[in-house]
PQR file with spaces between the fields and no chain letter, atoms N, CA, C, O and H, PARSE charges and radii, in Angstrom:
ATOM       1  N    UNK     1      -8.729    8.553   27.591 -0.4000 1.5000
ATOM       2  CA   UNK     1      -9.004    7.905   26.324 -0.0000 2.0000
ATOM       3  C    UNK     1     -10.259    8.527   25.710  0.5500 1.7000
ATOM       4  O    UNK     1     -11.197    8.893   26.417 -0.5500 1.4000
ATOM       5  N    UNK     2     -10.255    8.634   24.414 -0.4000 1.5000
ATOM       6  CA   UNK     2     -11.429    9.142   23.702 -0.0000 2.0000
ATOM       7  C    UNK     2     -12.259    7.943   23.266  0.5500 1.7000
ATOM       8  O    UNK     2     -11.748    7.022   22.629 -0.5500 1.4000
ATOM       9  H    UNK     2      -9.493    8.336   23.839  0.4000 1.0000
ATOM      10  N    UNK     3     -13.539    7.961   23.612 -0.4000 1.5000
ATOM      11  CA   UNK     3     -14.453    6.888   23.214 -0.0000 2.0000
ATOM      12  C    UNK     3     -15.716    7.503   22.640  0.5500 1.7000
ATOM      13  O    UNK     3     -16.086    8.627   22.979 -0.5500 1.4000
ATOM      14  H    UNK     3     -13.954    8.709   24.129  0.4000 1.0000
ATOM      15  N    UNK     4     -16.366    6.761   21.775 -0.4000 1.5000
ATOM      16  CA   UNK     4     -17.632    7.215   21.209 -0.0000 2.0000
ATOM      17  C    UNK     4     -18.772    6.845   22.152  0.5500 1.7000
ATOM      18  O    UNK     4     -18.703    5.835   22.852 -0.5500 1.4000
ATOM      19  H    UNK     4     -16.065    5.848   21.499  0.4000 1.0000
ATOM      20  N    UNK     5     -19.805    7.655   22.165 -0.4000 1.5000
ATOM      21  CA   UNK     5     -20.935    7.426   23.068 -0.0000 2.0000
ATOM      22  C    UNK     5     -21.675    6.130   22.766  0.5500 1.7000
ATOM      23  O    UNK     5     -22.442    5.654   23.604 -0.5500 1.4000
ATOM      24  H    UNK     5     -19.860    8.475   21.596  0.4000 1.0000
ATOM      25  N    UNK     6     -21.464    5.551   21.592 -0.4000 1.5000
ATOM      26  CA   UNK     6     -22.136    4.298   21.264 -0.0000 2.0000
ATOM      27  C    UNK     6     -21.507    3.101   21.971  0.5500 1.7000
ATOM      28  O    UNK     6     -22.070    2.007   21.946 -0.5500 1.4000
ATOM      29  H    UNK     6     -20.841    5.938   20.912  0.4000 1.0000
ATOM      30  N    UNK     7     -20.329    3.296   22.608 -0.4000 1.5000
ATOM      31  CA   UNK     7     -19.735    2.241   23.425 -0.0000 2.0000
ATOM      32  C    UNK     7     -20.614    2.071   24.660  0.5500 1.7000
ATOM      33  O    UNK     7     -20.963    3.051   25.319 -0.5500 1.4000
ATOM      34  H    UNK     7     -19.871    4.185   22.628  0.4000 1.0000
ATOM      35  N    UNK     8     -20.969    0.835   24.970 -0.4000 1.5000
ATOM      36  CA   UNK     8     -21.893    0.573   26.074 -0.0000 2.0000
ATOM      37  C    UNK     8     -21.419    1.228   27.366  0.5500 1.7000
ATOM      38  O    UNK     8     -20.225    1.256   27.666 -0.5500 1.4000
ATOM      39  H    UNK     8     -20.686    0.039   24.435  0.4000 1.0000
ATOM      40  N    UNK     9     -22.373    1.749   28.120 -0.4000 1.5000
ATOM      41  CA   UNK     9     -22.078    2.407   29.387 -0.0000 2.0000
ATOM      42  C    UNK     9     -21.352    1.468   30.345  0.5500 1.7000
ATOM      43  O    UNK     9     -20.471    1.903   31.087 -0.5500 1.4000
ATOM      44  H    UNK     9     -23.343    1.726   27.876  0.4000 1.0000
ATOM      45  N    UNK    10     -21.712    0.184   30.337 -0.4000 1.5000
ATOM      46  CA   UNK    10     -21.044   -0.765   31.235 -0.0000 2.0000
ATOM      47  C    UNK    10     -19.555   -0.893   30.893  0.5500 1.7000
ATOM      48  O    UNK    10     -18.719   -1.026   31.786 -0.5500 1.4000
ATOM      49  H    UNK    10     -22.428   -0.169   29.734  0.4000 1.0000
ATOM      50  N    UNK    11     -19.235   -0.852   29.616 -0.4000 1.5000
ATOM      51  CA   UNK    11     -17.835   -0.924   29.185 -0.0000 2.0000
ATOM      52  C    UNK    11     -17.103    0.345   29.605  0.5500 1.7000
ATOM      53  O    UNK    11     -15.987    0.278   30.118 -0.5500 1.4000
ATOM      54  H    UNK    11     -19.914   -0.744   28.890  0.4000 1.0000
ATOM      55  N    UNK    12     -17.723    1.490   29.390 -0.4000 1.5000
ATOM      56  CA   UNK    12     -17.101    2.757   29.789 -0.0000 2.0000
ATOM      57  C    UNK    12     -16.888    2.813   31.294  0.5500 1.7000
ATOM      58  O    UNK    12     -15.852    3.286   31.760 -0.5500 1.4000
ATOM      59  H    UNK    12     -18.630    1.544   28.973  0.4000 1.0000
ATOM      60  N    UNK    13     -17.868    2.332   32.058 -0.4000 1.5000
ATOM      61  CA   UNK    13     -17.743    2.320   33.520 -0.0000 2.0000
ATOM      62  C    UNK    13     -16.579    1.437   33.959  0.5500 1.7000
ATOM      63  O    UNK    13     -15.855    1.785   34.892 -0.5500 1.4000
ATOM      64  H    UNK    13     -18.711    1.948   31.679  0.4000 1.0000
ATOM      65  N    UNK    14     -16.397    0.314   33.303 -0.4000 1.5000
ATOM      66  CA   UNK    14     -15.290   -0.584   33.645 -0.0000 2.0000
ATOM      67  C    UNK    14     -13.944    0.074   33.331  0.5500 1.7000
ATOM      68  O    UNK    14     -12.987   -0.085   34.088 -0.5500 1.4000
ATOM      69  H    UNK    14     -16.986    0.032   32.546  0.4000 1.0000
ATOM      70  N    UNK    15     -13.867    0.803   32.229 -0.4000 1.5000
ATOM      71  CA   UNK    15     -12.630    1.507   31.895 -0.0000 2.0000
ATOM      72  C    UNK    15     -12.297    2.562   32.950  0.5500 1.7000
ATOM      73  O    UNK    15     -11.142    2.701   33.352 -0.5500 1.4000
ATOM      74  H    UNK    15     -14.644    0.932   31.614  0.4000 1.0000
ATOM      75  N    UNK    16     -13.310    3.303   33.395 -0.4000 1.5000
ATOM      76  CA   UNK    16     -13.107    4.308   34.442 -0.0000 2.0000
ATOM      77  C    UNK    16     -12.669    3.627   35.735  0.5500 1.7000
ATOM      78  O    UNK    16     -11.771    4.108   36.426 -0.5500 1.4000
ATOM      79  H    UNK    16     -14.248    3.190   33.068  0.4000 1.0000
ATOM      80  N    UNK    17     -13.306    2.514   36.054 -0.4000 1.5000
ATOM      81  CA   UNK    17     -12.958    1.750   37.258 -0.0000 2.0000
ATOM      82  C    UNK    17     -11.495    1.303   37.226  0.5500 1.7000
ATOM      83  O    UNK    17     -10.850    1.196   38.270 -0.5500 1.4000
ATOM      84  H    UNK    17     -14.036    2.124   35.492  0.4000 1.0000
ATOM      85  N    UNK    18     -10.981    1.047   36.034 -0.4000 1.5000
ATOM      86  CA   UNK    18      -9.585    0.607   35.877 -0.0000 2.0000
ATOM      87  C    UNK    18      -8.608    1.784   35.806  0.5500 1.7000
ATOM      88  O    UNK    18      -7.411    1.597   35.588 -0.5500 1.4000
ATOM      89  H    UNK    18     -11.504    1.134   35.186  0.4000 1.0000
ATOM      90  N    UNK    19      -9.131    2.991   35.992 -0.4000 1.5000
ATOM      91  CA   UNK    19      -8.253    4.155   36.074 -0.0000 2.0000
ATOM      92  C    UNK    19      -8.167    5.020   34.836  0.5500 1.7000
ATOM      93  O    UNK    19      -7.397    5.980   34.814 -0.5500 1.4000
ATOM      94  H    UNK    19     -10.104    3.143   36.170  0.4000 1.0000
ATOM      95  N    UNK    20      -8.936    4.707   33.803 -0.4000 1.5000
ATOM      96  CA   UNK    20      -8.897    5.513   32.581 -0.0000 2.0000
ATOM      97  C    UNK    20      -9.768    6.757   32.741  0.5500 1.7000
ATOM      98  O    UNK    20     -10.841    6.697   33.342 -0.5500 1.4000
ATOM      99  H    UNK    20      -9.561    3.927   33.820  0.4000 1.0000
ATOM     100  N    UNK    21      -9.313    7.865   32.210 -0.4000 1.5000
ATOM     101  CA   UNK    21     -10.112    9.086   32.154 -0.0000 2.0000
ATOM     102  C    UNK    21     -10.696    9.150   30.748  0.5500 1.7000
ATOM     103  O    UNK    21      -9.953    9.184   29.767 -0.5500 1.4000
ATOM     104  H    UNK    21      -8.442    7.914   31.722  0.4000 1.0000
ATOM     105  N    UNK    22     -12.015    9.166   30.649 -0.4000 1.5000
ATOM     106  CA   UNK    22     -12.665    9.094   29.340 -0.0000 2.0000
ATOM     107  C    UNK    22     -13.173   10.452   28.879  0.5500 1.7000
ATOM     108  O    UNK    22     -13.649   11.264   29.673 -0.5500 1.4000
ATOM     109  H    UNK    22     -12.618    9.139   31.447  0.4000 1.0000
ATOM     110  N    UNK    23     -13.061   10.673   27.591 -0.4000 1.5000
ATOM     111  CA   UNK    23     -13.639   11.826   26.925 -0.0000 2.0000
ATOM     112  C    UNK    23     -14.614   11.260   25.901  0.5500 1.7000
ATOM     113  O    UNK    23     -14.206   10.727   24.869 -0.5500 1.4000
ATOM     114  H    UNK    23     -12.675   10.013   26.946  0.4000 1.0000
ATOM     115  N    UNK    24     -15.905   11.380   26.194 -0.4000 1.5000
ATOM     116  CA   UNK    24     -16.938   10.754   25.364 -0.0000 2.0000
ATOM     117  C    UNK    24     -17.311   11.685   24.213  0.5500 1.7000
ATOM     118  O    UNK    24     -17.612   12.862   24.416 -0.5500 1.4000
ATOM     119  H    UNK    24     -16.237   11.813   27.032  0.4000 1.0000
ATOM     120  N    UNK    25     -17.284   11.134   23.011 -0.4000 1.5000
ATOM     121  CA   UNK    25     -17.618   11.867   21.794 -0.0000 2.0000
ATOM     122  C    UNK    25     -18.919   11.327   21.203  0.5500 1.7000
ATOM     123  O    UNK    25     -19.373   10.246   21.579 -0.5500 1.4000
ATOM     124  H    UNK    25     -17.040   10.179   22.846  0.4000 1.0000
ATOM     125  N    UNK    26     -19.507   12.065   20.296 -0.4000 1.5000
ATOM     126  CA   UNK    26     -20.741   11.617   19.641 -0.0000 2.0000
ATOM     127  C    UNK    26     -20.454   10.353   18.814  0.5500 1.7000
ATOM     128  O    UNK    26     -19.300   10.080   18.485 -0.5500 1.4000
ATOM     129  H    UNK    26     -19.138   12.943   19.991  0.4000 1.0000
ATOM     130  N    UNK    27     -21.492    9.589   18.480 -0.4000 1.5000
ATOM     131  CA   UNK    27     -21.289    8.372   17.676 -0.0000 2.0000
ATOM     132  C    UNK    27     -20.581    8.677   16.354  0.5500 1.7000
ATOM     133  O    UNK    27     -20.879    9.672   15.693 -0.5500 1.4000
ATOM     134  H    UNK    27     -22.430    9.811   18.747  0.4000 1.0000
ATOM     135  N    UNK    28     -19.663    7.825   15.989 -0.4000 1.5000
ATOM     136  CA   UNK    28     -18.925    7.897   14.727 -0.0000 2.0000
ATOM     137  C    UNK    28     -18.114    9.187   14.575  0.5500 1.7000
ATOM     138  O    UNK    28     -17.837    9.617   13.456 -0.5500 1.4000
ATOM     139  H    UNK    28     -19.422    7.016   16.526  0.4000 1.0000
ATOM     140  N    UNK    29     -17.733    9.804   15.699 -0.4000 1.5000
ATOM     141  CA   UNK    29     -16.953   11.044   15.663 -0.0000 2.0000
ATOM     142  C    UNK    29     -15.475   10.782   15.408  0.5500 1.7000
ATOM     143  O    UNK    29     -14.771   11.640   14.876 -0.5500 1.4000
ATOM     144  H    UNK    29     -17.958    9.455   16.609  0.4000 1.0000
ATOM     145  N    UNK    30     -15.013    9.614   15.782 -0.4000 1.5000
ATOM     146  CA   UNK    30     -13.595    9.294   15.642 -0.0000 2.0000
ATOM     147  C    UNK    30     -13.341    8.804   14.223  0.5500 1.7000
ATOM     148  O    UNK    30     -14.127    8.026   13.682 -0.5500 1.4000
ATOM     149  H    UNK    30     -15.585    8.916   16.214  0.4000 1.0000
ATOM     150  N    UNK    31     -12.266    9.248   13.629 -0.4000 1.5000
ATOM     151  CA   UNK    31     -11.943    8.890   12.250 -0.0000 2.0000
ATOM     152  C    UNK    31     -11.690    7.411   12.045  0.5500 1.7000
ATOM     153  O    UNK    31     -11.620    6.636   12.998 -0.5500 1.4000
ATOM     154  H    UNK    31     -11.627    9.880   14.068  0.4000 1.0000
ATOM     155  N    UNK    32     -11.556    7.040   10.804 -0.4000 1.5000
ATOM     156  CA   UNK    32     -11.313    5.657   10.416 -0.0000 2.0000
ATOM     157  C    UNK    32      -9.929    5.205   10.887  0.5500 1.7000
ATOM     158  O    UNK    32      -8.971    5.977   10.859 -0.5500 1.4000
ATOM     159  H    UNK    32     -11.613    7.669   10.029  0.4000 1.0000
ATOM     160  N    UNK    33      -9.842    3.958   11.317 -0.4000 1.5000
ATOM     161  CA   UNK    33      -8.585    3.410   11.825 -0.0000 2.0000
ATOM     162  C    UNK    33      -8.227    2.111   11.128  0.5500 1.7000
ATOM     163  O    UNK    33      -9.093    1.416   10.595 -0.5500 1.4000
ATOM     164  H    UNK    33     -10.621    3.331   11.339  0.4000 1.0000
ATOM     165  N    UNK    34      -6.959    1.797   11.139 -0.4000 1.5000
ATOM     166  CA   UNK    34      -6.467    0.519   10.627 -0.0000 2.0000
ATOM     167  C    UNK    34      -5.260    0.127   11.472  0.5500 1.7000
ATOM     168  O    UNK    34      -4.612    0.979   12.080 -0.5500 1.4000
ATOM     169  H    UNK    34      -6.256    2.361   11.572  0.4000 1.0000
ATOM     170  N    UNK    35      -4.966   -1.166   11.504 -0.4000 1.5000
ATOM     171  CA   UNK    35      -3.830   -1.634   12.303 -0.0000 2.0000
ATOM     172  C    UNK    35      -3.151   -2.808   11.613  0.5500 1.7000
ATOM     173  O    UNK    35      -3.790   -3.595   10.916 -0.5500 1.4000
ATOM     174  H    UNK    35      -5.492   -1.858   11.011  0.4000 1.0000
ATOM     175  N    UNK    36      -1.852   -2.909   11.820 -0.4000 1.5000
ATOM     176  CA   UNK    36      -1.071   -4.028   11.300 -0.0000 2.0000
ATOM     177  C    UNK    36      -0.246   -4.586   12.453  0.5500 1.7000
ATOM     178  O    UNK    36       0.359   -3.835   13.218 -0.5500 1.4000
ATOM     179  H    UNK    36      -1.332   -2.269   12.386  0.4000 1.0000
ATOM     180  N    UNK    37      -0.228   -5.908   12.568 -0.4000 1.5000
ATOM     181  CA   UNK    37       0.567   -6.586   13.591 -0.0000 2.0000
ATOM     182  C    UNK    37       1.506   -7.556   12.900  0.5500 1.7000
ATOM     183  O    UNK    37       1.068   -8.377   12.093 -0.5500 1.4000
ATOM     184  H    UNK    37      -0.720   -6.518   11.946  0.4000 1.0000
ATOM     185  N    UNK    38       2.784   -7.471   13.205 -0.4000 1.5000
ATOM     186  CA   UNK    38       3.778   -8.385   12.646 -0.0000 2.0000
ATOM     187  C    UNK    38       4.317   -9.242   13.784  0.5500 1.7000
ATOM     188  O    UNK    38       4.869   -8.722   14.753 -0.5500 1.4000
ATOM     189  H    UNK    38       3.140   -6.805   13.861  0.4000 1.0000
ATOM     190  N    UNK    39       4.155  -10.558   13.662 -0.4000 1.5000
ATOM     191  CA   UNK    39       4.749  -11.496   14.614 -0.0000 2.0000
ATOM     192  C    UNK    39       6.054  -11.974   13.992  0.5500 1.7000
ATOM     193  O    UNK    39       6.052  -12.853   13.131 -0.5500 1.4000
ATOM     194  H    UNK    39       3.706  -10.980   12.874  0.4000 1.0000
ATOM     195  N    UNK    40       7.162  -11.398   14.427 -0.4000 1.5000
ATOM     196  CA   UNK    40       8.457  -11.686   13.814 -0.0000 2.0000
ATOM     197  C    UNK    40       8.887  -13.134   14.025  0.5500 1.7000
ATOM     198  O    UNK    40       9.600  -13.690   13.190 -0.5500 1.4000
ATOM     199  H    UNK    40       7.164  -10.684   15.127  0.4000 1.0000
ATOM     200  N    UNK    41       8.465  -13.753   15.127 -0.4000 1.5000
ATOM     201  CA   UNK    41       8.852  -15.147   15.387 -0.0000 2.0000
ATOM     202  C    UNK    41       8.199  -16.113   14.409  0.5500 1.7000
ATOM     203  O    UNK    41       8.860  -17.002   13.872 -0.5500 1.4000
ATOM     204  H    UNK    41       7.886  -13.301   15.805  0.4000 1.0000
ATOM     205  N    UNK    42       6.895  -15.936   14.178 -0.4000 1.5000
ATOM     206  CA   UNK    42       6.175  -16.865   13.304 -0.0000 2.0000
ATOM     207  C    UNK    42       6.105  -16.383   11.856  0.5500 1.7000
ATOM     208  O    UNK    42       5.825  -17.170   10.951 -0.5500 1.4000
ATOM     209  H    UNK    42       6.359  -15.214   14.614  0.4000 1.0000
ATOM     210  N    UNK    43       6.359  -15.096   11.636 -0.4000 1.5000
ATOM     211  CA   UNK    43       6.248  -14.544   10.296 -0.0000 2.0000
ATOM     212  C    UNK    43       4.816  -14.221    9.894  0.5500 1.7000
ATOM     213  O    UNK    43       4.550  -13.917    8.731 -0.5500 1.4000
ATOM     214  H    UNK    43       6.587  -14.457   12.371  0.4000 1.0000
ATOM     215  N    UNK    44       3.894  -14.285   10.847 -0.4000 1.5000
ATOM     216  CA   UNK    44       2.482  -14.024   10.552 -0.0000 2.0000
ATOM     217  C    UNK    44       2.221  -12.519   10.547  0.5500 1.7000
ATOM     218  O    UNK    44       2.629  -11.798   11.458 -0.5500 1.4000
ATOM     219  H    UNK    44       4.110  -14.532   11.792  0.4000 1.0000
ATOM     220  N    UNK    45       1.529  -12.062    9.498 -0.4000 1.5000
ATOM     221  CA   UNK    45       1.067  -10.685    9.408 -0.0000 2.0000
ATOM     222  C    UNK    45      -0.430  -10.676    9.663  0.5500 1.7000
ATOM     223  O    UNK    45      -1.164  -11.437    9.033 -0.5500 1.4000
ATOM     224  H    UNK    45       1.197  -12.648    8.758  0.4000 1.0000
ATOM     225  N    UNK    46      -0.895   -9.837   10.569 -0.4000 1.5000
ATOM     226  CA   UNK    46      -2.322   -9.690   10.846 -0.0000 2.0000
ATOM     227  C    UNK    46      -2.681   -8.229   10.645  0.5500 1.7000
ATOM     228  O    UNK    46      -1.893   -7.338   10.961 -0.5500 1.4000
ATOM     229  H    UNK    46      -0.298   -9.219   11.081  0.4000 1.0000
ATOM     230  N    UNK    47      -3.871   -7.986   10.119 -0.4000 1.5000
ATOM     231  CA   UNK    47      -4.285   -6.607    9.892 -0.0000 2.0000
ATOM     232  C    UNK    47      -5.787   -6.486   10.048  0.5500 1.7000
ATOM     233  O    UNK    47      -6.526   -7.457    9.887 -0.5500 1.4000
ATOM     234  H    UNK    47      -4.511   -8.710    9.862  0.4000 1.0000
ATOM     235  N    UNK    48      -6.222   -5.288   10.360 -0.4000 1.5000
ATOM     236  CA   UNK    48      -7.649   -5.018   10.489 -0.0000 2.0000
ATOM     237  C    UNK    48      -7.950   -3.626    9.976  0.5500 1.7000
ATOM     238  O    UNK    48      -7.113   -2.727   10.063 -0.5500 1.4000
ATOM     239  H    UNK    48      -5.621   -4.499   10.491  0.4000 1.0000
ATOM     240  N    UNK    49      -9.143   -3.451    9.441 -0.4000 1.5000
ATOM     241  CA   UNK    49      -9.564   -2.157    8.915 -0.0000 2.0000
ATOM     242  C    UNK    49     -10.918   -1.791    9.507  0.5500 1.7000
ATOM     243  O    UNK    49     -11.738   -2.663    9.794 -0.5500 1.4000
ATOM     244  H    UNK    49      -9.822   -4.182    9.370  0.4000 1.0000
ATOM     245  N    UNK    50     -11.137   -0.521    9.684 -0.4000 1.5000
ATOM     246  CA   UNK    50     -12.374   -0.010   10.266 -0.0000 2.0000
ATOM     247  C    UNK    50     -13.544   -0.291    9.329  0.5500 1.7000
ATOM     248  O    UNK    50     -13.514    0.134    8.174 -0.5500 1.4000
ATOM     249  H    UNK    50     -10.470    0.187    9.451  0.4000 1.0000
ATOM     250  N    UNK    51     -14.577   -0.997    9.797 -0.4000 1.5000
ATOM     251  CA   UNK    51     -15.714   -1.321    8.931 -0.0000 2.0000
ATOM     252  C    UNK    51     -16.610   -0.123    8.620  0.5500 1.7000
ATOM     253  O    UNK    51     -17.522   -0.231    7.800 -0.5500 1.4000
ATOM     254  H    UNK    51     -14.602   -1.343   10.735  0.4000 1.0000
ATOM     255  N    UNK    52     -16.359    1.018    9.267 -0.4000 1.5000
ATOM     256  CA   UNK    52     -17.203    2.188    9.039 -0.0000 2.0000
ATOM     257  C    UNK    52     -16.793    2.979    7.811  0.5500 1.7000
ATOM     258  O    UNK    52     -17.473    3.937    7.444 -0.5500 1.4000
ATOM     259  H    UNK    52     -15.618    1.105    9.933  0.4000 1.0000
ATOM     260  N    UNK    53     -15.703    2.605    7.173 -0.4000 1.5000
ATOM     261  CA   UNK    53     -15.217    3.343    6.008 -0.0000 2.0000
ATOM     262  C    UNK    53     -14.779    2.348    4.943  0.5500 1.7000
ATOM     263  O    UNK    53     -14.618    1.160    5.221 -0.5500 1.4000
ATOM     264  H    UNK    53     -15.150    1.827    7.472  0.4000 1.0000
ATOM     265  N    UNK    54     -14.590    2.835    3.728 -0.4000 1.5000
ATOM     266  CA   UNK    54     -14.069    1.967    2.675 -0.0000 2.0000
ATOM     267  C    UNK    54     -12.593    1.742    2.960  0.5500 1.7000
ATOM     268  O    UNK    54     -11.764    2.632    2.771 -0.5500 1.4000
ATOM     269  H    UNK    54     -14.721    3.800    3.502  0.4000 1.0000
ATOM     270  N    UNK    55     -12.285    0.546    3.415 -0.4000 1.5000
ATOM     271  CA   UNK    55     -10.910    0.223    3.788 -0.0000 2.0000
ATOM     272  C    UNK    55     -10.699   -1.272    3.620  0.5500 1.7000
ATOM     273  O    UNK    55     -11.656   -2.045    3.577 -0.5500 1.4000
ATOM     274  H    UNK    55     -12.959   -0.176    3.569  0.4000 1.0000
ATOM     275  N    UNK    56      -9.456   -1.664    3.528 -0.4000 1.5000
ATOM     276  CA   UNK    56      -9.126   -3.083    3.401 -0.0000 2.0000
ATOM     277  C    UNK    56      -7.792   -3.333    4.086  0.5500 1.7000
ATOM     278  O    UNK    56      -6.948   -2.443    4.180 -0.5500 1.4000
ATOM     279  H    UNK    56      -8.678   -1.036    3.564  0.4000 1.0000
ATOM     280  N    UNK    57      -7.620   -4.553    4.558 -0.4000 1.5000
ATOM     281  CA   UNK    57      -6.353   -4.973    5.145 -0.0000 2.0000
ATOM     282  C    UNK    57      -5.631   -5.836    4.119  0.5500 1.7000
ATOM     283  O    UNK    57      -6.155   -6.865    3.695 -0.5500 1.4000
ATOM     284  H    UNK    57      -8.307   -5.277    4.481  0.4000 1.0000
ATOM     285  N    UNK    58      -4.440   -5.427    3.722 -0.4000 1.5000
ATOM     286  CA   UNK    58      -3.670   -6.148    2.709 -0.0000 2.0000
ATOM     287  C    UNK    58      -2.275   -6.448    3.234  0.5500 1.7000
ATOM     288  O    UNK    58      -1.700   -5.662    3.988 -0.5500 1.4000
ATOM     289  H    UNK    58      -4.013   -4.591    4.067  0.4000 1.0000
ATOM     290  N    UNK    59      -1.745   -7.577    2.832 -0.4000 1.5000
ATOM     291  CA   UNK    59      -0.362   -7.926    3.185 -0.0000 2.0000
ATOM     292  C    UNK    59       0.206   -8.817    2.097  0.5500 1.7000
ATOM     293  O    UNK    59      -0.541   -9.509    1.404 -0.5500 1.4000
ATOM     294  H    UNK    59      -2.211   -8.215    2.220  0.4000 1.0000
ATOM     295  N    UNK    60       1.532   -8.805    1.941 -0.4000 1.5000
ATOM     296  CA   UNK    60       2.184   -9.688    0.978 -0.0000 2.0000
ATOM     297  C    UNK    60       3.543  -10.052    1.502  0.5500 1.7000
ATOM     298  O    UNK    60       4.278  -10.794    0.849 -0.5500 1.4000
ATOM     299  H    UNK    60       2.138   -8.244    2.503  0.4000 1.0000
């Protein structure tokens, strides 16, 4: 997994302990991300946008 160096060392150590191989990058090296989750049973749409960039989560 690629992680930024600003992720706490204790968190990174726990990920390694759980079997993840980490590739540590400089702070804010990873691009902006967004995600959408659709719960088909309830009809709920959830979304999130990366606060490091101009982004918004929209649904209709």
